[in-house]
N, C-alpha and C positions, 0 to 999 in steps of 0.2 A: 529066227523071227518069233517075237513074243505073241503077236496076234495072228494065229494060223487061219482063222476064219476072216477072210478079207471082204465079205459081202458089203459091210458098211463103208469101208474105205473106198472100195470100187464104186459103190453107188453114188457117193458124194464127191469123189475125187480128192480125198484127204489122206493125210499120212497116218493118223491114229483114229481109231473108232471112238472118239470122245467128242460129245456135243456139249455145248453150253446152253443152259436153260434160258428160255425167253422170259425174263423177269421184268414185269411192267415197272416203269419209272426207273429202271436200273440198267437193263441190257441195251446199251446204246452203241453207236458206231465205234467208240473207243474200246470197249470191252470186246465186242464182236470181232473187230479187226485183229485185236491182239490174240484171241483164241485161234482164229483162222491162220494167222502168221506162225503160230506155235505148232501147227499141224492138225488142229482139230477143226470142228465146224462151229464158228461163231454165229450167234443168232441175235438179231435185233428184235426187241419186243415192240410190236406195233401198239398193243394195249388200246387206249382210246385216242391215239394220235390221229390227227387229220391226215388226209392223203398228202397234203403239201408237206407236213412235218415228216411223214414217213419217207417221202421222196428225198428230202434233205438228208435223212439218216442213211439211206441207201447210197446216195452220191458220196457222202463223207466216208462211208465204209470203203467204197471202191477207190477212193483217193489214198487210203491207208493200207489196202491189201489187194493183191491180184489173185488171191486164192478164193475158193468157194466159200460162201456164207449163206445164212438163211434168215428168214423173217418169221416170227411167231405171230399168228393172227388169232386173237381172242374173239371167237365167233359170236359171243354175246354183245360185243361192241356194236353200237348203231352204225359205225363206219365200216363194218366188216365187208359188205359188198364192194364198196369203193376201194378198200385196201387190197382186196383180192384182184380187182382190175388193175391196180397199180403194180403189184408184184408181177403180174403177167406182162404188162407193157414194159416193165423194166428188166424182164428176164432174170429175176432173182433165182438162183440155182435151186434153193430148197425152201419149202414152207412147212413149218410145224403148226399144228392147230390145237386149240384147247377150248373148253367151255362151250361146246356145241358140236353139231354134226357137220363135218365138212363135205358130206356126200354131194350136195347140190353144186359144189364148186370144183370137185375133183377133175371132171372132164375138161373144164376150162383151163385149169392149172396145167394139166398134163399136155394139153394141146399147145400150151406156150412153152413146153419143155421144162416145167417146174416139177421137181420131185416133191411128193406130198407125203407128209409123215404126221399122222394124228397122234395126240397123246390119248391113251386109253387107260381106264381103271378097272376093266373086266375082260375076261376072255371072250365073252359074247360080243362085246363091242369091237374087239380086235378082229374077230371073224367077220363082222359086218363091214369093217373098214377094208379088209382085204378083198372082199367081194365087190366093194365099191370102186376098187382100183388103187388103193393106197400103195405106195412103194415100200413102206416100212411102217412100223408102229413103235411108239415109245410107251412101254408099260411102266407107269409111274405109281409106286406104292405110297401108302399114306404116311410114310416117314418123311416125305418131302415137305418143304415149306410152301406157303401160299395155299391155293385151292387144292384140296385133296379128295381122294376117294375113300373107300372103306376097307381095302385089302392091303396087307403088307407086301413089300417088295419080294420077300422070301416066298410068299405064297402066290403072288400075282404073276411073276415072270415065268415060272415053269408052266403055269396054267395057260398063259398066252402062247408060249413056245409050242405047246402040244397041239394047238388048234389052228395055227397059221403056218404058211410056208414062206412068207416074206420075212425079211430081217426084223428081229426084235431088239430094241434098245432099252436097257434097264435104267430106271431113274428112281430116286427116293432113297436116301440113306447111304449115298456113295460119295466119298470125298478123297479117297486115296487109293493106292495100288491094291491094298487088301480088299477094298470094296469092288474094284474092277474084277479081280480074280473071282470073287464070290458071284458076281453077276454073270461072268462067263460060265462058271460051273453050273449055274441055273439054266443055261441054254441061250442066254442073250449073246449077241455078237457085237455089241457096242454098249456104251453107257452115256447117260446125260448127267452132268453135274450143274448144280445151281449154287447152293450155299458156299461151297469151296471158292467159287469165283467171286463171291461178294467181297472177300478179303484178299483182293489183288490190287496192285498199284494202279492198274489200268481201269478198274471199276470206279466210276464217278459217284457212287452212292455216298451220302454224307458221312463224314468221319465219325460222328456220334453213333451211327448205325453199325459201322465196323467195330467200334470199341465195345458196344453192347454185345455184339455177337462173340467177340473174342473172349469176353468174360463170362459167357453163359455155359451152363452144363446141359447134359442130355435131358434133364428134367424141366428145363425152362420153356421149351416150346410147348404151347398149349393149343387146344382146338376150340374155336368159337364159330358161331354161325350155323349151327346145325338146324336152327329154326328157319333159316333162309333157303335151305336145300343146297347151299354151296359153302360147306365148312372150310375154314381157313386155319392153317397152322402158323402161329407167330409167337415170338418171345413174350413171356409174361410181363405185363406192366400195368399201369393204371387203366389203359384202354381195355385190355383183355379182361380185367376185373370188372369193369363197368358192363361189358358185353356179357360176361358170365352171369352177372346179377340179373340182367334183363331176361336171360334164358331161364334162370332158376325160378323166377317168379312168374314165368309164362307170359312175358311181355309180347307185344305185337311185332310183326315184321317191320312195320313203319318205324317203331321206336328204335329197334335195333339198327336199322339203316341210318337213321338220323345221327346216331352216335358213330357208326363205323365209316360212313362215307368220307372219302378223302384221306383216310388213315394212312394208307401206304405212301401217298405223296408227301404227307406231313413228315413221315419218318425218313423217307429216302432222299427227299430234296431239301427239306427245311431242318432236318436233324432233330425233330421232336420225337425222342424215343420213349417219352412218358405217355403221351396221348396219341402217338402215331402207331401204325401197324408195322412192327419190325418182323416181317415174314422171314422165317428161316426154318430149316429142317432139323430133325433130331440129331443129325450128324454134326451139329454145330460144336459139340463138345471136343472134337478132335481138330477143329480149326483154331489154331493158336498163333498164327502170324499173318502178316500182310507181306506178300512178295509178288514179284512179277509173274504174269501168266506163264511166261516161258519156263520159269523155275517150278511152277506147279506141275507142268507137263514133265519136266526132267525128274522131279521127285516121284511122280506117279510111276514112271517107267522103272526107276531104281527100286521102288517099293515092290513092284511086281516081280522083278528079278530076285530080290532078296527073299520075298515070301515063297517063291517057287523053290528056291534053294532050301529054305527052312522046312517046307513040307515034303520035300523030295520030288518036286516036279521036274520035268525035263526042260531045261533052258535052251532057247534057240530053235 
C-alpha cells in the first residue's frame, strides 16, 4: 500500500488521497466526475454561479459518477449563502471553501452530513478552522495558480501539520508523483492538484488556455493584485503587464479592477490568452501533455513507486 495514512481516503470515501482544485470557470461536472471516477475527489467550482446553475452542475456530475465529489464555494461570492443552502439540500459529500471564513456555515453543513474542508494560507487560520469544526484543511502554498497567500508550500504544510490534529491536504506546486511524496514527507496525508488537471482531455477550458500552459516555463507565472489584498498568480501576458503597470505607478483599486474584471472568463471560456487571466501555478513547467484524467492518476502512482525505489524508500 503506497498511501499508509488513510485518513483522507477514509474521510471522503475515495481510493487515492488526491483532490482536484475548484478552479472557477474551469472545474465543471465533466472534470469533477472524471477525477472521482479515477479514484480521487473531483470538485465543482461554484464561483459566481447562481444556485440554479450549480444545481445543474451537481445533477450532471451525479449522472456521470456514483462516487463522492465536492463543491468549492468561494465565500466572497454574493451567492455564497444560497450556494451553501443548495449543497446542504443536495447532500453534496464534501465542500471546500476559499476567499473567506466558513465558520458561520460549518454547523449547517455538518448537520447536513457535508464534510467541510477550508483552504488555509497560515497555521493560525488552520487552527481556527479546526476549532470551528472543519473536518480537514487544505494548506495551499503561494506556488499555486489563482488567488494565493504569502507562504510557500514547503514552509506552510509542516507549520499547519504541527498545530492541528485533523487531516492536512497539501496544495500548491504539486503535479506529479514526486510532488506527492514531498507533500507526504512534510506531514500532509493528501494533496490537491489544479494546474495538472487543466491539461486533461476532460477539462473543458479553452484549447488556447491549454496550449499557453503547455508552452510555459516556471518563470512565466507572475503575481498581480497585491494592491487589492487578493493577489493572483497567472501566466505573463498583455493583461498581467497592464496590471503590473497600474501597481508600479500606484494606481487605484478601481482602476485595477476595471482592467482585471472578467479576465479569467475571457481566457477560460473565450480563449483570449492575451488579455485574459490565464491562472496557473509555478509547476506549469512540468506539465507537457494533454491526457485523460485516468492516465494522470496512473502516471502519478507509477512516479511515486519509481521515486521510492530511487531514494531507497520501502514500497508496498
